[in-house]
N, C-alpha and C positions, 0 to 999 in steps of 0.2 A: 374330780376333774383337779389338778393340780393347780396351786395360788397362784402360781408366777405365770401361768397360760391362762388365767381367767383374767389377773391382773393387765397381761398386755393386752389383750383382748378390748377391755373397757378403755385401755387408752387410745387403740385405733379407732375404735369407734367413736370417741370424743373428738379424735381429730377428722371425722364426716366419712372413715370407710364404712360400706355397707355390710351384715351382719355377716355372709357367709365370707367377703372377704377379705374380714377382720379373723374370721376363724382361720382361715388359708395361709395367712399370711404371718400371724404370730406360731403357729404350728410349725411351718417350715423355719423360720427364724429358728426359734429352740430347740428344733433339731438341730439346725446346723450349729449350734453353739453345744450340745449335750447337755441341755436340760430336759428334753424330753426324748426318749428311746426313738429313734430311727421307724420310721412305718407307723408309730403310734402317738398317743396322747399321755402315755402314760410316763409320771415323771422319774430320770435316774434319780441316783444317790446326791449326786449335785443338784439338779433342778428341785428336789423334796427340800434342801438346804435355803436354796435360794428363795424358794417358795414361801421359808419360816421367818425369813428376814425382813425385817422394815426395809422402804424406801431408803432412808439415809442409810442404814446399813449396807446396802448392796453399792449406793454411790460412793459410800467410803471403801467398802471392797475394790470398785472399778479403780477407783483414783489411786490405793496402793500399788495396784498389780502396774498401772502404766507408771508408776514413780520408777527412777532409776536409784534413789536409797530409799530402805522401807521404812517406813514411819509408823508411830504406834497411832491406832486408831483413833485418840483423843488429841491429836495433833492437827485433824482435819474439823471443818466448818462446815456442813451443811446448809445449803438453799434448796427450801420445797420450791419455790418459784422456778427456780432453773434445772431443779433435780441432779445438780451437781455438790462436789464434795472438793473443798480446795483448803491447802495449808493453813493455820491461821498464820 
């Protein structure tokens, strides 16, 4: 199983989802975002790269993509409580 899929399933279970529901939601979400190949639980190249990232690296990557100006990754501060990265 791809690491990104296992992590999302674990997060969904922690929020109270049943095992089968967590797997279904995680699979559909990651397929929609392009991290898993359509109709499978096999990682795409993007999904494999994101699966190797730490939660902080993924949060910084999300923040950089949504920013109008591209900042250097070291310009961001990561909060593990909120799983968000903000500019310093």
